PDB file of N, CA, C and O in Angstrom:
ATOM      1  N   ILE A   1      80.827  98.093 142.338  1.00  0.00           N
ATOM      2  CA  ILE A   1      79.820  98.328 141.681  1.00  0.00           C
ATOM      3  C   ILE A   1      78.477  97.419 141.635  1.00  0.00           C
ATOM      4  O   ILE A   1      78.468  96.188 141.627  1.00  0.00           O
ATOM      5  N   ARG A   2      77.085  98.466 141.598  1.00  0.00           N
ATOM      6  CA  ARG A   2      76.185  97.538 142.063  1.00  0.00           C
ATOM      7  C   ARG A   2      75.769  96.935 140.439  1.00  0.00           C
ATOM      8  O   ARG A   2      75.848  97.588 139.399  1.00  0.00           O
ATOM      9  N   ASN A   3      75.255  95.326 140.602  1.00  0.00           N
ATOM     10  CA  ASN A   3      74.675  94.742 139.564  1.00  0.00           C
ATOM     11  C   ASN A   3      76.360  94.127 138.585  1.00  0.00           C
ATOM     12  O   ASN A   3      76.261  93.543 137.505  1.00  0.00           O
ATOM     13  N   PHE A   4      77.252  94.316 139.012  1.00  0.00           N
ATOM     14  CA  PHE A   4      78.322  94.080 138.743  1.00  0.00           C
ATOM     15  C   PHE A   4      78.865  92.644 138.801  1.00  0.00           C
ATOM     16  O   PHE A   4      79.948  92.426 139.344  1.00  0.00           O
ATOM     17  N   GLY A   5      78.084  91.593 138.213  1.00  0.00           N
ATOM     18  CA  GLY A   5      78.886  90.360 138.411  1.00  0.00           C
ATOM     19  C   GLY A   5      79.642  89.570 137.765  1.00  0.00           C
ATOM     20  O   GLY A   5      80.513  90.023 137.023  1.00  0.00           O
ATOM     21  N   ALA A   6      79.468  88.368 137.913  1.00  0.00           N
ATOM     22  CA  ALA A   6      80.753  87.178 137.060  1.00  0.00           C
ATOM     23  C   ALA A   6      80.392  87.552 135.723  1.00  0.00           C
ATOM     24  O   ALA A   6      81.360  87.888 135.042  1.00  0.00           O
ATOM     25  N   LYS A   7      79.265  87.591 135.145  1.00  0.00           N
ATOM     26  CA  LYS A   7      79.047  87.718 133.782  1.00  0.00           C
ATOM     27  C   LYS A   7      79.564  89.049 133.396  1.00  0.00           C
ATOM     28  O   LYS A   7      80.437  88.988 132.531  1.00  0.00           O
ATOM     29  N   SER A   8      79.371  89.795 133.656  1.00  0.00           N
ATOM     30  CA  SER A   8      79.960  91.404 133.472  1.00  0.00           C
ATOM     31  C   SER A   8      81.259  91.177 133.454  1.00  0.00           C
ATOM     32  O   SER A   8      81.842  91.371 132.387  1.00  0.00           O
ATOM     33  N   ILE A   9      82.006  90.725 134.598  1.00  0.00           N
ATOM     34  CA  ILE A   9      83.569  90.361 134.348  1.00  0.00           C
ATOM     35  C   ILE A   9      83.948  89.609 133.304  1.00  0.00           C
ATOM     36  O   ILE A   9      84.890  89.999 132.614  1.00  0.00           O
ATOM     37  N   ASP A  10      83.355  88.533 133.038  1.00  0.00           N
ATOM     38  CA  ASP A  10      83.564  87.890 131.893  1.00  0.00           C
ATOM     39  C   ASP A  10      83.448  88.645 130.479  1.00  0.00           C
ATOM     40  O   ASP A  10      84.224  88.491 129.537  1.00  0.00           O
ATOM     41  N   GLU A  11      82.266  89.536 130.517  1.00  0.00           N
ATOM     42  CA  GLU A  11      82.189  90.472 129.274  1.00  0.00           C
ATOM     43  C   GLU A  11      83.452  91.380 128.999  1.00  0.00           C
ATOM     44  O   GLU A  11      84.045  91.534 127.931  1.00  0.00           O
ATOM     45  N   VAL A  12      83.767  92.053 130.480  1.00  0.00           N
ATOM     46  CA  VAL A  12      84.969  92.706 130.527  1.00  0.00           C
ATOM     47  C   VAL A  12      86.128  92.093 129.879  1.00  0.00           C
ATOM     48  O   VAL A  12      86.887  92.594 129.049  1.00  0.00           O
ATOM     49  N   LYS A  13      86.136  90.963 130.383  1.00  0.00           N
ATOM     50  CA  LYS A  13      87.634  90.105 129.967  1.00  0.00           C
ATOM     51  C   LYS A  13      88.116  90.146 128.362  1.00  0.00           C
ATOM     52  O   LYS A  13      89.089  90.535 127.715  1.00  0.00           O
ATOM     53  N   VAL A  14      86.535  89.357 128.078  1.00  0.00           N
ATOM     54  CA  VAL A  14      86.542  89.019 126.511  1.00  0.00           C
ATOM     55  C   VAL A  14      86.771  90.341 125.537  1.00  0.00           C
ATOM     56  O   VAL A  14      87.392  90.293 124.476  1.00  0.00           O
ATOM     57  N   LYS A  15      86.102  91.636 126.142  1.00  0.00           N
ATOM     58  CA  LYS A  15      86.504  92.801 125.381  1.00  0.00           C
ATOM     59  C   LYS A  15      87.793  93.544 125.505  1.00  0.00           C
ATOM     60  O   LYS A  15      88.182  94.407 124.718  1.00  0.00           O
ATOM     61  N   LEU A  16      88.488  93.074 126.698  1.00  0.00           N
ATOM     62  CA  LEU A  16      89.820  93.536 126.654  1.00  0.00           C
ATOM     63  C   LEU A  16      90.935  92.340 126.173  1.00  0.00           C
ATOM     64  O   LEU A  16      92.142  92.555 126.055  1.00  0.00           O
ATOM     65  N   HIS A  17      90.367  91.227 125.960  1.00  0.00           N
ATOM     66  CA  HIS A  17      91.241  90.144 125.232  1.00  0.00           C
ATOM     67  C   HIS A  17      91.130  90.670 123.889  1.00  0.00           C
ATOM     68  O   HIS A  17      92.237  90.685 123.351  1.00  0.00           O
ATOM     69  N   GLY A  18      90.076  91.166 123.049  1.00  0.00           N
ATOM     70  CA  GLY A  18      89.886  91.412 121.758  1.00  0.00           C
ATOM     71  C   GLY A  18      90.969  92.731 121.401  1.00  0.00           C
ATOM     72  O   GLY A  18      91.496  92.941 120.309  1.00  0.00           O
ATOM     73  N   MET A  19      91.118  93.491 122.584  1.00  0.00           N
ATOM     74  CA  MET A  19      92.105  94.443 122.332  1.00  0.00           C
ATOM     75  C   MET A  19      93.351  94.623 122.654  1.00  0.00           C
ATOM     76  O   MET A  19      94.004  95.666 122.651  1.00  0.00           O
ATOM     77  N   GLY A  20      93.811  93.009 123.078  1.00  0.00           N
ATOM     78  CA  GLY A  20      95.338  92.749 123.621  1.00  0.00           C
ATOM     79  C   GLY A  20      95.503  93.269 124.771  1.00  0.00           C
ATOM     80  O   GLY A  20      96.447  93.985 125.105  1.00  0.00           O
ATOM     81  N   LEU A  21      94.468  92.887 125.518  1.00  0.00           N
ATOM     82  CA  LEU A  21      94.658  93.332 127.228  1.00  0.00           C
ATOM     83  C   LEU A  21      94.119  92.276 128.189  1.00  0.00           C
ATOM     84  O   LEU A  21      93.540  91.196 128.074  1.00  0.00           O
ATOM     85  N   ALA A  22      94.457  92.869 128.956  1.00  0.00           N
ATOM     86  CA  ALA A  22      93.905  91.545 130.370  1.00  0.00           C
ATOM     87  C   ALA A  22      94.086  92.212 131.633  1.00  0.00           C
ATOM     88  O   ALA A  22      95.017  92.984 131.861  1.00  0.00           O
ATOM     89  N   LEU A  23      93.072  91.865 132.547  1.00  0.00           N
ATOM     90  CA  LEU A  23      92.908  92.383 133.917  1.00  0.00           C
ATOM     91  C   LEU A  23      94.038  91.396 134.683  1.00  0.00           C
ATOM     92  O   LEU A  23      94.373  90.212 134.637  1.00  0.00           O
ATOM     93  N   LYS A  24      94.502  92.880 135.576  1.00  0.00           N
ATOM     94  CA  LYS A  24      95.540  91.991 136.413  1.00  0.00           C
ATOM     95  C   LYS A  24      95.112  91.282 137.400  1.00  0.00           C
ATOM     96  O   LYS A  24      94.006  91.657 137.789  1.00  0.00           O
ATOM     97  N   ASP A  25      95.742  90.013 138.213  1.00  0.00           N
ATOM     98  CA  ASP A  25      95.359  88.958 138.861  1.00  0.00           C
ATOM     99  C   ASP A  25      95.710  89.621 140.342  1.00  0.00           C
ATOM    100  O   ASP A  25      96.792  90.186 140.503  1.00  0.00           O
ATOM    101  N   SER A  26      94.928  89.541 141.206  1.00  0.00           N
ATOM    102  CA  SER A  26      95.420  89.977 142.448  1.00  0.00           C
ATOM    103  C   SER A  26      96.340  89.375 142.970  1.00  0.00           C
ATOM    104  O   SER A  26      96.565  88.337 142.349  1.00  0.00           O
ATOM    105  N   PRO A  27      97.037  89.529 143.877  1.00  0.00           N
ATOM    106  CA  PRO A  27      97.918  89.404 144.767  1.00  0.00           C
ATOM    107  C   PRO A  27      97.722  87.914 145.388  1.00  0.00           C
ATOM    108  O   PRO A  27      96.506  87.784 145.525  1.00  0.00           O
ATOM    109  N   PRO A  28      98.251  86.965 145.738  1.00  0.00           N
ATOM    110  CA  PRO A  28      98.280  85.784 146.370  1.00  0.00           C
ATOM    111  C   PRO A  28      98.013  86.193 148.014  1.00  0.00           C
ATOM    112  O   PRO A  28      98.929  86.742 148.626  1.00  0.00           O
ATOM    113  N   GLY A  29      96.900  85.939 148.597  1.00  0.00           N
ATOM    114  CA  GLY A  29      96.343  85.830 149.811  1.00  0.00           C
ATOM    115  C   GLY A  29      95.551  87.134 149.767  1.00  0.00           C
ATOM    116  O   GLY A  29      95.090  87.465 150.859  1.00  0.00           O
ATOM    117  N   PHE A  30      95.337  87.807 148.915  1.00  0.00           N
ATOM    118  CA  PHE A  30      94.150  89.178 148.899  1.00  0.00           C
ATOM    119  C   PHE A  30      93.328  88.769 149.194  1.00  0.00           C
ATOM    120  O   PHE A  30      93.080  87.629 148.799  1.00  0.00           O
ATOM    121  N   ASP A  31      92.353  89.495 150.121  1.00  0.00           N
ATOM    122  CA  ASP A  31      90.937  89.372 150.601  1.00  0.00           C
ATOM    123  C   ASP A  31      90.545  90.527 150.499  1.00  0.00           C
ATOM    124  O   ASP A  31      90.872  91.387 151.317  1.00  0.00           O
ATOM    125  N   PRO A  32      89.628  90.808 149.286  1.00  0.00           N
ATOM    126  CA  PRO A  32      88.971  91.804 148.721  1.00  0.00           C
ATOM    127  C   PRO A  32      87.711  92.609 149.873  1.00  0.00           C
ATOM    128  O   PRO A  32      87.452  93.813 149.885  1.00  0.00           O
ATOM    129  N   SER A  33      87.111  91.589 150.725  1.00  0.00           N
ATOM    130  CA  SER A  33      86.532  91.860 151.698  1.00  0.00           C
ATOM    131  C   SER A  33      86.945  92.465 152.885  1.00  0.00           C
ATOM    132  O   SER A  33      86.122  92.805 153.735  1.00  0.00           O
ATOM    133  N   THR A  34      88.215  92.639 153.027  1.00  0.00           N
ATOM    134  CA  THR A  34      89.033  93.277 154.008  1.00  0.00           C
ATOM    135  C   THR A  34      89.328  94.737 153.524  1.00  0.00           C
ATOM    136  O   THR A  34      90.102  95.444 154.170  1.00  0.00           O
ATOM    137  N   VAL A  35      88.736  95.172 152.431  1.00  0.00           N
ATOM    138  CA  VAL A  35      89.010  96.582 151.750  1.00  0.00           C
ATOM    139  C   VAL A  35      87.627  97.351 151.670  1.00  0.00           C
ATOM    140  O   VAL A  35      87.363  98.542 151.829  1.00  0.00           O
ATOM    141  N   VAL A  36      87.058  96.562 151.453  1.00  0.00           N
ATOM    142  CA  VAL A  36      85.104  97.068 151.225  1.00  0.00           C
ATOM    143  C   VAL A  36      85.051  98.222 151.783  1.00  0.00           C
ATOM    144  O   VAL A  36      84.877  99.300 151.214  1.00  0.00           O
ATOM    145  N   ASN A  37      85.164  98.071 152.649  1.00  0.00           N
ATOM    146  CA  ASN A  37      84.775  99.298 153.999  1.00  0.00           C
ATOM    147  C   ASN A  37      85.613 100.352 154.329  1.00  0.00           C
ATOM    148  O   ASN A  37      85.541 101.126 155.284  1.00  0.00           O
ATOM    149  N   THR A  38      86.547 100.280 153.280  1.00  0.00           N
ATOM    150  CA  THR A  38      87.923 101.104 154.225  1.00  0.00           C
ATOM    151  C   THR A  38      87.913 102.146 152.904  1.00  0.00           C
ATOM    152  O   THR A  38      88.677 103.095 153.082  1.00  0.00           O
ATOM    153  N   TRP A  39      87.235 102.163 151.670  1.00  0.00           N
ATOM    154  CA  TRP A  39      87.555 102.847 150.788  1.00  0.00           C
ATOM    155  C   TRP A  39      86.934 104.412 151.282  1.00  0.00           C
ATOM    156  O   TRP A  39      85.787 104.783 151.531  1.00  0.00           O
ATOM    157  N   GLY A  40      88.383 105.189 151.297  1.00  0.00           N
ATOM    158  CA  GLY A  40      87.881 106.756 151.337  1.00  0.00           C
ATOM    159  C   GLY A  40      88.296 106.956 152.782  1.00  0.00           C
ATOM    160  O   GLY A  40      88.133 108.123 153.142  1.00  0.00           O
ATOM    161  N   THR A  41      88.817 106.097 153.772  1.00  0.00           N
ATOM    162  CA  THR A  41      89.225 106.096 154.927  1.00  0.00           C
ATOM    163  C   THR A  41      90.707 106.572 155.014  1.00  0.00           C
ATOM    164  O   THR A  41      91.239 106.633 156.123  1.00  0.00           O
ATOM    165  N   ASP A  42      91.374 106.901 153.919  1.00  0.00           N
ATOM    166  CA  ASP A  42      92.934 106.998 154.196  1.00  0.00           C
ATOM    167  C   ASP A  42      93.018 108.396 154.777  1.00  0.00           C
ATOM    168  O   ASP A  42      92.335 109.320 154.337  1.00  0.00           O
ATOM    169  N   GLU A  43      93.913 108.528 155.819  1.00  0.00           N
ATOM    170  CA  GLU A  43      93.955 109.744 156.535  1.00  0.00           C
ATOM    171  C   GLU A  43      94.704 110.518 155.717  1.00  0.00           C
ATOM    172  O   GLU A  43      94.586 111.741 155.800  1.00  0.00           O
ATOM    173  N   THR A  44      95.760 109.831 154.625  1.00  0.00           N
ATOM    174  CA  THR A  44      96.472 111.066 153.978  1.00  0.00           C
ATOM    175  C   THR A  44      95.962 111.465 152.752  1.00  0.00           C
ATOM    176  O   THR A  44      96.596 112.235 152.030  1.00  0.00           O
ATOM    177  N   VAL A  45      94.750 110.965 152.409  1.00  0.00           N
ATOM    178  CA  VAL A  45      94.219 111.751 151.123  1.00  0.00           C
ATOM    179  C   VAL A  45      93.995 113.136 151.250  1.00  0.00           C
ATOM    180  O   VAL A  45      93.423 113.625 152.224  1.00  0.00           O
ATOM    181  N   GLY A  46      94.552 113.966 150.024  1.00  0.00           N
ATOM    182  CA  GLY A  46      94.490 115.369 150.108  1.00  0.00           C
ATOM    183  C   GLY A  46      95.624 116.078 150.834  1.00  0.00           C
ATOM    184  O   GLY A  46      95.583 117.259 151.179  1.00  0.00           O
ATOM    185  N   THR A  47      96.740 115.164 151.052  1.00  0.00           N
ATOM    186  CA  THR A  47      97.949 115.932 151.651  1.00  0.00           C
ATOM    187  C   THR A  47      99.158 115.242 150.684  1.00  0.00           C
ATOM    188  O   THR A  47      99.319 114.148 150.143  1.00  0.00           O
ATOM    189  N   GLU A  48      99.856 116.413 150.771  1.00  0.00           N
ATOM    190  CA  GLU A  48     101.215 116.179 149.935  1.00  0.00           C
ATOM    191  C   GLU A  48     102.133 116.023 150.798  1.00  0.00           C
ATOM    192  O   GLU A  48     102.031 116.616 151.872  1.00  0.00           O
ATOM    193  N   ALA A  49     103.344 115.115 150.509  1.00  0.00           N
ATOM    194  CA  ALA A  49     104.361 115.268 151.286  1.00  0.00           C
ATOM    195  C   ALA A  49     105.644 116.372 150.551  1.00  0.00           C
ATOM    196  O   ALA A  49     106.054 116.459 149.394  1.00  0.00           O
ATOM    197  N   LEU A  50     105.899 116.887 151.426  1.00  0.00           N
ATOM    198  CA  LEU A  50     106.544 118.178 151.152  1.00  0.00           C
ATOM    199  C   LEU A  50     108.370 117.431 150.938  1.00  0.00           C
ATOM    200  O   LEU A  50     108.891 116.460 151.484  1.00  0.00           O
ATOM    201  N   ASN A  51     108.847 118.309 150.022  1.00  0.00           N
ATOM    202  CA  ASN A  51     110.343 117.752 149.902  1.00  0.00           C
ATOM    203  C   ASN A  51     111.192 118.989 150.785  1.00  0.00           C
ATOM    204  O   ASN A  51     110.715 119.975 151.347  1.00  0.00           O
ATOM    205  N   ASP A  52     112.738 118.512 150.676  1.00  0.00           N
ATOM    206  CA  ASP A  52     113.324 119.684 151.328  1.00  0.00           C
ATOM    207  C   ASP A  52     113.223 120.979 151.512  1.00  0.00           C
ATOM    208  O   ASP A  52     113.414 121.485 152.618  1.00  0.00           O
ATOM    209  N   ASP A  53     112.844 121.814 150.220  1.00  0.00           N
ATOM    210  CA  ASP A  53     112.528 122.869 149.679  1.00  0.00           C
ATOM    211  C   ASP A  53     111.097 123.345 150.420  1.00  0.00           C
ATOM    212  O   ASP A  53     111.077 124.543 150.702  1.00  0.00           O
ATOM    213  N   GLY A  54     110.162 122.745 150.696  1.00  0.00           N
ATOM    214  CA  GLY A  54     109.252 122.960 151.782  1.00  0.00           C
ATOM    215  C   GLY A  54     107.980 123.218 150.536  1.00  0.00           C
ATOM    216  O   GLY A  54     106.973 123.865 150.826  1.00  0.00           O
ATOM    217  N   ASP A  55     108.192 122.596 149.071  1.00  0.00           N
ATOM    218  CA  ASP A  55     107.201 122.382 148.188  1.00  0.00           C
ATOM    219  C   ASP A  55     106.768 121.101 148.009  1.00  0.00           C
ATOM    220  O   ASP A  55     107.194 120.189 148.717  1.00  0.00           O
ATOM    221  N   ALA A  56     105.932 120.923 147.102  1.00  0.00           N
ATOM    222  CA  ALA A  56     105.437 119.407 146.916  1.00  0.00           C
ATOM    223  C   ALA A  56     106.511 118.396 145.890  1.00  0.00           C
ATOM    224  O   ALA A  56     106.505 117.175 145.734  1.00  0.00           O
ATOM    225  N   GLY A  57     107.218 119.241 145.413  1.00  0.00           N
ATOM    226  CA  GLY A  57     108.075 118.423 144.423  1.00  0.00           C
ATOM    227  C   GLY A  57     107.934 117.713 143.114  1.00  0.00           C
ATOM    228  O   GLY A  57     108.556 116.824 142.533  1.00  0.00           O
ATOM    229  N   PHE A  58     106.732 118.546 142.838  1.00  0.00           N
ATOM    230  CA  PHE A  58     106.193 117.822 141.582  1.00  0.00           C
ATOM    231  C   PHE A  58     107.238 118.183 140.147  1.00  0.00           C
ATOM    232  O   PHE A  58     107.446 119.391 140.035  1.00  0.00           O
ATOM    233  N   ALA A  59     107.767 117.488 139.286  1.00  0.00           N
ATOM    234  CA  ALA A  59     108.793 117.812 138.341  1.00  0.00           C
ATOM    235  C   ALA A  59     107.633 118.556 137.230  1.00  0.00           C
ATOM    236  O   ALA A  59     106.433 118.294 137.143  1.00  0.00           O
ATOM    237  N   GLU A  60     108.146 119.199 136.719  1.00  0.00           N
ATOM    238  CA  GLU A  60     107.405 120.039 135.716  1.00  0.00           C
ATOM    239  C   GLU A  60     107.987 119.119 134.215  1.00  0.00           C
ATOM    240  O   GLU A  60     109.137 118.849 133.868  1.00  0.00           O
ATOM    241  N   THR A  61     106.756 118.829 133.608  1.00  0.00           N
ATOM    242  CA  THR A  61     106.926 117.848 132.553  1.00  0.00           C
ATOM    243  C   THR A  61     106.852 118.680 131.073  1.00  0.00           C
ATOM    244  O   THR A  61     107.132 118.152 129.997  1.00  0.00           O
ATOM    245  N   GLU A  62     106.371 120.236 131.260  1.00  0.00           N
ATOM    246  CA  GLU A  62     106.760 120.820 130.019  1.00  0.00           C
ATOM    247  C   GLU A  62     107.762 121.945 130.043  1.00  0.00           C
ATOM    248  O   GLU A  62     108.368 122.485 130.968  1.00  0.00           O
ATOM    249  N   GLN A  63     107.748 122.135 128.700  1.00  0.00           N
ATOM    250  CA  GLN A  63     109.205 123.420 128.742  1.00  0.00           C
ATOM    251  C   GLN A  63     108.557 124.749 128.040  1.00  0.00           C
ATOM    252  O   GLN A  63     108.096 124.699 126.900  1.00  0.00           O
ATOM    253  N   LEU A  64     108.562 125.655 128.637  1.00  0.00           N
ATOM    254  CA  LEU A  64     108.075 126.897 127.867  1.00  0.00           C
ATOM    255  C   LEU A  64     109.034 127.484 126.814  1.00  0.00           C
ATOM    256  O   LEU A  64     108.705 128.476 126.164  1.00  0.00           O
TER     257      LEU A  64
END
């Protein structure tokens, strides 16, 4: 996000803390610079894995 620096992060953290929430820490060894230029290049985006019945396998959450 453009112009979203350390001060902005601190402000978000303070606001979240006031709501009883917090940001999740990155896993050890995670280097965000390795994923910066890969956003949107996932070849599986927009595809759905099919189950044995040949459909997407989404569970219904509402009863009619």
